[in-house]
N, C-alpha and C positions, 0 to 999 in steps of 0.2 A: 297860819299854824295854830290851833287852839293852845291857849295857856293852861288849860285844865290839867294837864299832864305835869305841871310844875307841883302840884300838890302830891307831896311824897306819900300821902296815905293811900294813893292809888297803887302804888308799887308794892306788890305782896311781900311781906317780910318772913323769911324762914332761914333757920341755920343750914337746913338741908336743901335748899333751892340755890341754883346758880344765878348770876346776874342775868344772863340770857333768857332763862326761864321766867324769871320776874318781869323782864322787858316784853317777851312775848305775851305774857298774860295781860299785862297793862295795855299794850297796843292792840291786841285781840278784843278785850273789852270795849276799849274806844270806838273801834271800827264797829262792833256789833251794835252799840248803843247809839250810833249815829254822831257821835262826837267829831269823828273824821268821815266827812260825806264820801259817797261814790264819786271816783275821777279826782279826788283831792291829792295833791302832792304830798308825799311824805320825805322831808328832808332829812337825812341822816344826821347831820351836825346839829340842826335844831332840835330834833327829838333827844339826842345824847344831852344837849344842855338842859332841857326840861327835865329829864329824868335823872340827871346828876350822875351819868355815867360817860364811858368812852364810846367812840363811834363803833367799836368791834362788836359788842353785844346787840347793839341796835341793827347793825347790818345782818347779823346772824338771825336775828328775830325776824326781819323783814323776809329773809330768804324762807324761813319756815312758814310765814303766813301767807307767801306766795304758793307754797305747797298745799296750803289748806284752801287756796282759792279767794282769800280775802284781800290779797295785795298783787298787783302787776308790776313786774320789774323789766324794763326795756333798757337795751344798752344805749348810753348816751343820754338817755331821758330821764332815768332814775325809777323811783317807785311811786306809784299811785294806789288810791284805794280802788279795787276792782269794780267796774261799773255795774249796775244792776239793770239787766236787759230782759225782755220778755222770755227769752229761751232759758234764762237761769230760773225764772218762776216755775216753768214747766218741769225742769230738771229737779229743783227742791222737791216737788211734790210727788214727782214719780218716784223718786228715792225714797221719800218717807213712806209712800204706800208700799214699797217692795220691801223695806226694813220693817216696817210694822207688821207686816203679813208673815215675814219670817220669824220674829221674835213672838208674836202672838201664838202663831200655831205651835211652837216649841214650848212656850209657858205653860199653855193650858194642859199639857201633858205631864207637867212637873210640878204644878201649883199645889201646895197643901191648902187645907181648909183655913190655916192662919193667913197664908198668902192672900187668898181671896178675900179675907176680912180687911187685911190691911190696903188692899187695891179698893175696896169699897170705901174705906175710911178716907183715903186719899181723894176720891170722887166726891165724897159728902163735902170735904173741905173745900174743894174746887167750886161746888154749887155756891158756897158763900162769897166767892171772890169775883163775882161778875163785874163789879165796879171797879175793880182794881187789875188793870191790864198786866202790870208788871207781875204781881203776885200770882195771878192766874197762870201767867205764861211760865213762872219758875215752877209752879206746882205741875204744870203739864209735862215739862221736862223731867221732873221727878218720877212722874206716873209712867212714862215710857222707858226711862231707865230702869225703873222697878220690874217692868216687864221684861226687859232684856236680861236683868239680873236673875229672875225666876227661870228664863230660858237657858240660863249658863251659856250665855254667848256675848262674851267680852268684845270680840271683833265687832259684831253687829252694832254692840253699845257704842264702841269708839266711832264707828261710821255715822251712827244715827247722831251722836252729839255734834259731829262736824256739820251734818246737814242742818240741824236744829240752829247752829250758830248762823247760817246763812238765812234760815228763816227769821231769827230775831232781828238780823240787819235789815231784812226786807221790810218788816213792819216798823221798825225804828226810822228808817229813812223815808218812807213814802206812805205805808199803808196802815196806820194804826186805825183809822176808821173802819176799814174792812175786817180787822181783827176784832173790833169791839161789836160789829154786828154779827160775827160769826160765833162768838163765845156760846151762845145759848143752844144753837144747834150743835156745835161741837161737842158740848156737854151732854147732850141727849145721844149723841153718836158714841161717846165714851161709855155710857152706861150700856148701850146696846152691845157694844164690844165686850163688857164685863160679862153680860148675860150669854152670850154665844160661847165665851172661854169657859164659863162655869159647866156648860153642858158638852164642851169639847166639840161644839158644832162648827167644823172647819168652814164648810160652805158658807154658813151664816156669818162667821167672822170675816171671811173674805169679802163677802157682799158689803158689809158695813164699812171695813176699812178702805175699800175701793171709793164707795160714796163719800166718805168723809174727807179723803184727800182730794178727790176729783171736784167737789163742791168748793173746796178752799181754793183750789187752783183756778177755777172758773172765776171766782170772785176776785181773787187777787189780779189776774191778768185783766179782767174788764176795767178795773179801776186803774191798773198801770197804764192801759192804752188810753184811758180817759186822761190821765196826768200828762201823757205825752202830747195828746191833742190840745190841751190847755196851754202847754208850754209853746206849741208851734204856733197858736193862735195869738199869744202875746209877743211873739218874735215878728210875726207878719203885721201887727199894728204900727 
C-alpha cells in the first residue's frame, strides 16, 4: 500500500466538505494519477490509518468510486482498483466522441464572440504546453469543460468529467508515450473543431470530432495490445 497518502496535504481541507468527500477526492486523485495501480488491493483499515480517519468514510468513499468505475468491490475479497482492459479503451473514446459532439453542436449555437475569443486563447495556451504532458492534459480538460459550459449542459459536463478521469488513469498507468505522440495532432484537430464551431458547420464538426477520438482510440489500443504481448513474452521466458 503506497504511503504517499500519509501526507495530509493530499487531503482537501474545507469547512464545507465532509470527511467522506475529502477521502473520495484523495483516493480518486491517487487512482487517476496511478499511485494506486490497476488491480491493486485497497484495504480499508490501511487507508484509514494513512488518512487519519475512521473506516466509515473510507468505506463510503470506495462505494462511491465503485459507482464511478474506478474501484471494484467483490464480496469476501474486498476492494481493488478497476483493471484497465482493451474494451475500456474503446468505451472511453466512444463516450468522449459522443459527449464532445453533443456539447460542441449545442455550444456553437450559443457562443458569443467573447466565448470564441476565450476558446481561441485556451488553444493558444495549449500550443505552448506540448512539452508538459500534465499541464496540457489539465488545459485540455478546461477546454472541453468550457465548451460544455457554453452549451449550458451541466449533465453532459458531469459525464464528460467522469470519462476524462478514466482517460487520465489510462495514460498515467500505461500509455503516456502515446499521449505525448498524439499532442501535436490533437492540437491541430482542436483548431479544426474551433473553425467548424465558428461557422456552425455541424457536418464538419462531427467529422473532426469523430476523427479526433477514433485516431486516439486506435493509437491507445495498439499500444495496449503491445504492452500485453510484452508482458506475456516476459512470463513465457
